[in-house]
C-alpha positions as CSV (number, residue, x, y, z in Angstrom):
1,X,108.4,116.9,88.5
2,X,106.1,113.8,88.9
3,X,109.1,111.4,89.1
4,X,110.5,113.6,91.9
5,X,107.2,113.9,93.7
6,X,106.8,110.0,93.5
7,X,110.3,109.4,94.8
8,X,109.9,111.9,97.7
9,X,106.7,110.0,98.9
10,X,107.5,106.4,97.8
11,X,111.1,106.0,99.0
12,X,110.4,106.7,102.7
13,X,107.2,104.7,102.5
14,X,108.9,101.6,101.1
15,X,111.8,102.0,103.7
16,X,109.4,102.2,106.6
17,X,107.5,99.1,105.5
18,X,110.6,97.2,104.9
19,X,112.0,98.1,108.3
20,X,108.7,97.2,110.0
21,X,108.4,94.0,108.1
22,X,111.9,92.9,108.9
23,X,111.4,93.8,112.5
24,X,108.2,91.8,112.7
25,X,109.7,88.9,110.8
26,X,112.7,88.9,113.4
27,X,110.3,89.0,116.3
28,X,108.2,86.1,114.9
29,X,111.2,83.9,114.2
30,X,112.6,84.7,117.7
31,X,109.2,83.8,119.2
32,X,109.0,80.5,117.4
33,X,112.6,79.5,118.3
34,X,112.0,80.4,122.1
35,X,108.9,78.2,122.1
36,X,110.7,75.4,120.5
37,X,113.6,75.6,122.9
38,X,111.3,75.9,125.8
39,X,109.6,72.6,125.0
40,X,113.1,71.0,124.6
41,X,114.1,72.2,128.1
42,X,110.9,70.9,129.6
43,X,111.6,67.5,127.9
44,X,115.3,67.7,129.0
45,X,114.2,68.5,132.7
46,X,111.9,65.4,132.7
47,X,114.7,63.0,131.3
48,X,117.3,64.3,133.7
49,X,115.2,63.1,136.7
50,X,114.6,59.6,135.0
51,X,118.3,59.4,134.1
52,X,119.2,60.1,137.8
53,X,117.0,57.3,139.1
54,X,118.5,55.0,136.4
55,X,122.2,55.8,137.0
56,X,121.7,55.6,140.7
57,X,120.0,52.1,140.3
58,X,122.7,50.9,137.9
59,X,120.1,49.7,135.4
60,X,119.4,51.4,132.2
61,X,116.3,49.7,131.8
62,X,114.4,52.3,133.9
63,X,115.0,55.0,131.5
64,X,115.4,53.1,128.2
65,X,111.8,52.3,127.9
66,X,110.9,55.9,128.2
67,X,113.3,57.0,125.7
68,X,112.0,54.5,123.2
69,X,108.5,55.5,123.9
70,X,109.3,59.2,123.6
71,X,111.1,58.8,120.2
72,X,108.1,56.9,118.7
73,X,105.5,59.4,120.0
74,X,107.3,62.8,119.3
75,X,110.3,61.7,117.1
76,X,112.7,63.4,119.4
77,X,116.0,61.4,120.1
78,X,117.3,61.3,123.7
79,X,120.6,59.9,124.8
80,X,121.7,59.3,128.4
81,X,125.5,59.1,129.1
82,X,127.2,57.8,132.2
83,X,130.1,59.5,133.9
84,X,132.7,58.0,131.6
85,X,130.8,59.4,128.5
86,X,129.6,56.0,127.5
87,X,126.0,55.8,126.1
88,X,123.8,54.5,128.9
89,X,120.4,54.5,127.2
90,X,119.5,55.7,123.7
91,X,116.6,53.8,122.5
92,X,116.8,52.5,118.9
93,X,118.7,55.3,117.3
94,X,121.8,55.3,119.1
95,X,124.6,56.9,116.9
96,X,128.0,55.3,116.8
97,X,129.8,58.6,116.7
98,X,128.6,61.9,117.9
99,X,129.3,65.0,115.9
100,X,132.0,67.3,117.2
101,X,129.7,69.9,118.6
102,X,127.5,67.4,120.5
103,X,130.5,65.6,121.9
104,X,132.0,68.8,123.1
105,X,128.5,69.6,124.8
106,X,128.5,66.2,126.5
107,X,132.1,66.8,127.8
108,X,131.1,70.0,129.2
109,X,128.0,68.5,130.7
110,X,130.1,65.7,132.4
111,X,132.5,68.4,133.9
112,X,129.5,69.9,135.7
113,X,128.8,72.8,133.2
114,X,125.5,73.5,131.4
115,X,126.0,74.1,127.8
116,X,124.8,77.6,126.3
117,X,121.6,77.2,124.2
118,X,122.3,77.6,120.6
119,X,121.8,81.2,119.4
120,X,119.3,82.6,117.0
121,X,120.2,83.1,113.4
122,X,118.1,85.4,111.3
123,X,115.8,84.8,109.3
124,X,114.8,82.2,111.8
125,X,116.5,78.9,110.7
126,X,117.5,76.9,113.9
127,X,121.2,76.5,113.8
128,X,121.2,73.3,116.1
129,X,118.4,71.6,118.0
130,X,120.7,69.5,120.4
131,X,120.6,70.6,124.1
132,X,122.7,68.8,126.8
133,X,122.2,68.8,130.6
134,X,124.3,67.3,133.4
135,X,122.6,64.8,135.8
136,X,123.6,65.5,139.6
137,X,123.3,63.4,142.5
138,X,124.0,65.0,145.9
139,X,125.9,67.7,144.2
140,X,128.1,65.3,142.1
141,X,127.8,64.8,138.3
142,X,126.9,61.1,137.6
143,X,125.9,61.6,133.8
144,X,124.4,63.6,131.2
145,X,121.2,63.7,129.1
146,X,121.3,64.9,125.3
147,X,118.0,65.8,123.6
148,X,118.1,66.3,119.8
149,X,114.7,67.5,118.4
150,X,113.5,67.7,114.9
151,X,113.8,71.2,113.5
152,X,111.5,70.8,110.5
153,X,108.3,72.0,112.4
154,X,110.0,75.3,113.7
155,X,111.7,75.9,110.3
156,X,108.1,75.5,108.5
157,X,106.6,77.9,111.0
158,X,109.3,80.4,110.7
159,X,109.2,80.3,106.9
160,X,105.4,80.6,106.9
161,X,105.8,83.8,109.0
162,X,108.3,85.2,106.7
163,X,106.1,84.4,103.6
164,X,103.1,85.8,105.3
165,X,104.9,89.0,106.3
166,X,106.4,89.4,103.0
167,X,103.1,89.0,101.2
168,X,101.7,91.7,103.5
169,X,104.5,94.0,102.9
170,X,104.3,93.6,99.2
171,X,100.6,94.3,99.3
172,X,101.0,97.5,101.4
173,X,103.9,98.6,99.0
174,X,101.6,98.1,96.1
175,X,98.8,100.0,97.7
176,X,101.3,102.7,98.7
177,X,102.6,102.9,95.1
178,X,98.9,103.2,93.9
179,X,98.3,105.9,96.5
180,X,101.4,107.9,95.7
181,X,100.7,107.9,91.9
182,X,97.2,109.1,92.5
183,X,98.5,111.6,94.9
184,X,100.9,112.7,92.4
185,X,98.3,112.8,89.7
186,X,95.9,114.8,92.0
187,X,98.6,117.3,92.8
188,X,100.1,117.8,89.2
189,X,96.8,117.6,87.4
190,X,96.2,121.4,87.8
191,X,99.9,122.2,87.0
192,X,99.6,120.0,83.7
193,X,96.3,121.8,82.8
194,X,98.0,125.3,83.4
195,X,100.9,124.2,81.1
196,X,98.6,123.1,78.5
197,X,96.4,126.3,78.8
198,X,99.6,128.5,78.6
199,X,100.7,126.6,75.4
200,X,97.2,127.1,73.9
201,X,97.4,130.8,74.8
202,X,100.8,131.1,73.1
203,X,99.4,129.5,70.0
204,X,96.7,132.3,69.9
205,X,93.8,130.4,71.5
206,X,93.0,133.3,73.9
207,X,90.0,131.4,75.4
208,X,91.9,128.7,76.9
209,X,91.1,128.2,80.7
210,X,91.7,125.8,83.4
211,X,88.9,124.0,85.6
212,X,89.2,125.2,89.1
213,X,87.6,122.4,91.0
214,X,90.6,119.9,91.1
215,X,93.9,119.8,93.0
216,X,94.9,121.1,96.4
217,X,93.5,124.3,97.6
218,X,96.8,126.1,97.1
219,X,96.9,125.2,93.3
220,X,93.3,126.1,93.1
221,X,94.0,129.6,94.1
222,X,96.8,129.6,91.5
223,X,94.4,128.3,88.9
224,X,91.9,131.2,89.7
225,X,94.6,133.8,89.4
226,X,95.7,132.4,86.1
227,X,92.2,132.2,84.7
228,X,91.8,136.0,85.8
229,X,95.0,136.9,84.2
230,X,94.0,135.1,81.0
231,X,90.7,136.9,81.0
232,X,92.5,140.3,81.3
233,X,95.0,139.3,78.6
234,X,92.0,138.3,76.4
235,X,90.4,141.8,76.9
236,X,93.5,143.6,76.1
237,X,94.0,141.7,73.0
238,X,90.3,142.3,72.0
239,X,90.6,145.9,72.5
240,X,93.9,145.9,70.4
241,X,92.2,144.1,67.5
242,X,89.3,146.5,67.7
243,X,91.7,149.4,67.7
244,X,93.5,147.9,64.7
245,X,90.2,147.6,62.8
246,X,89.3,151.2,63.6
247,X,92.7,152.4,62.7
248,X,92.5,150.5,59.3
249,X,89.2,152.2,58.5
250,X,90.1,155.6,59.8
251,X,93.7,155.7,58.2
252,X,92.8,154.2,54.8
253,X,90.2,156.7,53.9
254,X,92.4,160.0,54.3
255,X,95.2,158.2,52.8
256,X,93.1,157.2,49.6
257,X,91.8,160.8,49.6
258,X,95.3,162.1,49.7
259,X,96.3,159.8,46.8
260,X,93.3,161.0,44.8
261,X,94.3,164.6,45.4
262,X,97.9,163.9,44.2
263,X,96.5,162.4,41.1
264,X,94.3,165.5,40.6
265,X,96.9,167.8,41.2
266,X,99.2,166.0,38.7
267,X,96.9,166.8,35.9
268,X,97.7,170.5,36.2
269,X,101.4,170.2,36.5
270,X,103.9,170.3,33.8
271,X,106.0,167.4,32.5
272,X,109.0,168.5,34.7
273,X,107.0,167.5,37.8
274,X,106.5,163.9,36.6
275,X,109.3,162.2,38.6
276,X,108.1,164.2,41.9
277,X,104.6,163.0,41.2
278,X,105.7,159.4,40.6
279,X,107.7,159.5,43.8
280,X,104.7,160.8,45.7
281,X,102.6,158.1,44.4
282,X,105.2,155.4,45.2
283,X,105.4,156.7,48.8
284,X,101.6,156.7,49.1
285,X,101.4,153.1,47.8
286,X,104.4,152.2,50.2
287,X,102.3,153.6,53.3
288,X,99.3,151.6,52.2
289,X,101.6,148.6,52.3
290,X,103.2,149.6,55.6
291,X,99.7,150.2,57.0
292,X,98.7,146.6,56.0
293,X,101.7,145.1,57.5
294,X,101.5,146.9,60.8
295,X,97.8,146.1,61.1
296,X,98.5,142.5,60.4
297,X,101.2,142.4,63.2
298,X,98.5,144.2,65.6
299,X,95.9,141.5,64.8
300,X,97.8,138.4,65.2
301,X,101.4,139.2,66.2
302,X,102.5,138.4,62.8
303,X,102.1,139.6,59.3
304,X,101.0,137.8,56.1
305,X,104.5,138.4,54.6
306,X,105.0,138.4,50.9
307,X,108.4,137.1,50.2
308,X,110.3,137.9,47.1
309,X,113.9,138.4,45.9
310,X,115.2,141.9,47.2
311,X,118.5,143.5,46.6
312,X,119.3,145.1,49.8
313,X,121.8,147.5,48.3
314,X,119.2,148.9,45.9
315,X,116.7,149.0,48.8
316,X,119.0,151.0,51.0
317,X,119.9,153.6,48.3
318,X,116.1,154.2,47.7
319,X,115.3,154.7,51.3
320,X,118.2,156.9,52.0
321,X,117.1,159.0,48.9
322,X,113.7,159.3,50.3
323,X,115.2,160.6,53.8
324,X,117.9,162.8,52.2
325,X,115.9,166.0,52.2
326,X,114.7,165.4,55.7
327,X,118.2,164.9,56.9
328,X,119.6,167.9,54.8
329,X,116.9,170.1,56.7
330,X,118.7,169.2,59.9
331,X,122.2,169.8,58.5
332,X,123.0,166.0,58.3
333,X,124.4,164.2,55.4
334,X,123.4,160.6,54.4
335,X,125.9,158.4,52.8
336,X,125.5,154.9,51.2
337,X,128.3,152.4,50.8
338,X,128.3,148.8,49.6
339,X,126.9,149.3,46.2
340,X,127.5,145.5,45.2
341,X,124.2,143.8,45.0
342,X,123.1,141.8,48.0
343,X,120.3,139.6,46.9
344,X,118.0,137.9,49.5
345,X,114.5,136.4,49.7
346,X,112.5,138.4,52.2
347,X,109.5,140.8,52.7
348,X,110.5,144.1,51.1
349,X,107.9,146.3,52.9
350,X,108.9,144.9,56.4
351,X,112.7,145.6,55.5
352,X,111.9,149.0,54.4
353,X,109.8,150.0,57.3
354,X,112.5,148.7,59.7
355,X,115.2,150.6,57.9
356,X,113.0,153.8,58.0
357,X,112.5,153.4,61.7
358,X,116.4,153.0,62.1
359,X,117.3,156.0,59.7
360,X,114.7,158.2,61.5
361,X,116.3,157.3,64.9
362,X,119.9,158.1,63.5
363,X,118.8,161.4,61.9
364,X,117.0,162.5,65.2
365,X,120.0,162.0,67.5
366,X,122.9,163.1,65.3
367,X,124.2,166.5,65.7
368,X,124.1,168.9,63.0
369,X,126.9,168.8,60.2
370,X,127.6,165.2,61.1
371,X,127.3,162.1,58.7
372,X,125.1,159.0,58.9
373,X,126.4,156.1,56.9
374,X,124.3,153.3,55.6
375,X,126.4,150.1,54.6
376,X,125.2,146.8,53.1
377,X,127.3,143.8,53.6
378,X,127.2,140.0,53.8
379,X,129.1,137.9,56.5
380,X,128.7,134.8,58.7
381,X,125.7,133.5,56.5
382,X,123.8,136.9,57.2
383,X,123.0,139.8,55.1
384,X,123.1,143.1,57.0
385,X,122.2,146.9,56.6
386,X,124.2,148.9,59.1
387,X,123.3,152.4,60.0
388,X,126.0,154.4,61.7
389,X,125.5,157.7,63.3
390,X,127.6,160.3,65.2
391,X,125.1,160.9,67.9
392,X,125.7,160.8,71.8
393,X,126.0,157.1,71.8
394,X,125.1,154.5,74.6
395,X,126.9,152.4,77.0
396,X,126.9,148.6,76.6
397,X,124.1,148.1,79.1
398,X,121.9,150.9,77.6
399,X,122.5,149.5,74.0
400,X,121.1,146.2,75.2
401,X,117.9,147.9,76.3
402,X,117.5,150.2,73.3
403,X,115.1,148.0,71.6
404,X,112.7,147.8,74.6
405,X,109.5,149.5,74.2
406,X,109.3,153.2,75.6
407,X,112.9,153.0,76.6
408,X,114.9,156.2,76.3
409,X,118.3,157.4,77.4
410,X,118.5,160.0,80.1
411,X,120.8,162.1,77.8
412,X,118.1,162.4,75.2
413,X,115.0,163.0,77.3
414,X,114.7,166.6,76.2
415,X,114.3,165.5,72.5
416,X,110.8,164.6,71.3
417,X,110.2,160.9,70.8
418,X,108.4,158.0,72.3
419,X,111.0,155.4,72.5
420,X,109.3,152.9,70.1
421,X,111.3,153.3,66.9
422,X,113.9,150.7,67.4
423,X,111.4,148.4,69.3
424,X,109.0,148.4,66.2
425,X,112.0,147.8,63.8
426,X,113.1,144.8,66.0
427,X,109.6,143.3,66.2
428,X,109.2,143.7,62.3
429,X,112.5,142.0,61.6
430,X,111.6,139.2,64.1
431,X,108.4,138.5,62.2
432,X,110.5,137.5,59.2
433,X,113.2,135.7,61.0
434,X,115.7,138.7,61.3
435,X,117.1,140.5,64.2
436,X,118.2,143.9,65.1
437,X,121.5,144.6,66.8
438,X,122.5,147.8,68.6
439,X,126.1,148.5,69.5
440,X,128.4,151.4,70.6
441,X,131.1,152.4,68.2
442,X,134.6,153.8,68.9
443,X,134.5,157.6,68.2
444,X,130.9,157.9,69.6
445,X,127.5,157.2,68.1
446,X,125.6,154.0,67.5
447,X,125.9,151.1,64.8
448,X,122.4,149.5,64.3
449,X,122.4,146.4,62.2
450,X,119.4,144.9,60.5
451,X,120.5,141.3,60.1
452,X,118.5,138.8,57.8
453,X,119.6,135.3,57.0
454,X,120.7,134.8,53.3
455,X,119.9,131.1,53.4
456,X,117.2,131.6,50.7
457,X,119.1,134.2,48.7
458,X,119.5,133.2,45.0
């Protein structure tokens, strides 16, 4: 953005300065050349009068002395021609042969025509300094006068003007570049600080703020709004953390009390209840692990995951067994396929919690006397647990929104639920690098896939 802003301001500024500098240079060169030719025309008019007197008297001595003196003082060559084109007076520097252009000018002058003055050539170098004027006597041409001045002085003056204007233009461009960069920095500084603050907030530094005393008024307003938004987010996050701490304290105590009651009841039961008691203990310990995981996610947006080698096939069988009685009460059968071991390094508690949320969702929305299938498989570098139900299903657009928090299909509004099950499962899998995919299936129902990378699988 800084580059674009600099280009937008700098290119027009440089173009304007170059245009103005070129126009000023052209005007200065034109003025110098016009002054130079004006002096030549004055000299030419003087010698035309002297040449007329000399040619009328028939004696070149009248004008020859003036030509020599003029050449000594001003360094300008003057030549006088008679009607035949022969040099009448030329001082000490009479050329033996005239240049083609000068000879043509002399012929035009002897024919009674005044030669056009040489044109101006940008950047101000005089093309030719020779001027020729016919000498008239009573309306008849009796000769011509050629004045050839030294162009070194006007060339030097033009070059000085060009160099001076170039230096001024370069200085103005440098000042313009400096001002444009300072302007870009002044305008973009609040945006850069906003970007840094947003990155800091994304890293968890909720106290990151932006100073509101720099930049244009419009950006200061945006900075004020951003700081207010950051304050609100920080307050919400603080309340969430406080709720997590309170929930941790309030839920742990009754859960521990429940586990103690299970241990107390187990002492009065016969050995035939040992398996049920052990399953109850394991579910209680798993609830403790789930609570710790969810609290970790609530506090920092991530959990302190404990990764270990996990067999997804065995994990799926255990969770299906845990849900089998609940499903049976609703007349639903749970089936597991894909018994071959699917080893992966992941967080067991998070995968179990996500799978529980998906199975709960499938059982809740499946019709009575239907089957919910749980399949484990490995393909395309991913390990997956797929839960397939025979519920009402969703359209492709609805399936894309199924993992949004509090989203529910219109066809299931009459059933109890909060619309958080799949969203929580998706967040849990994302915390360990997995993903949750929801898709419609031919024949009705949904297929919900818990996908985990098997790159670390032994």
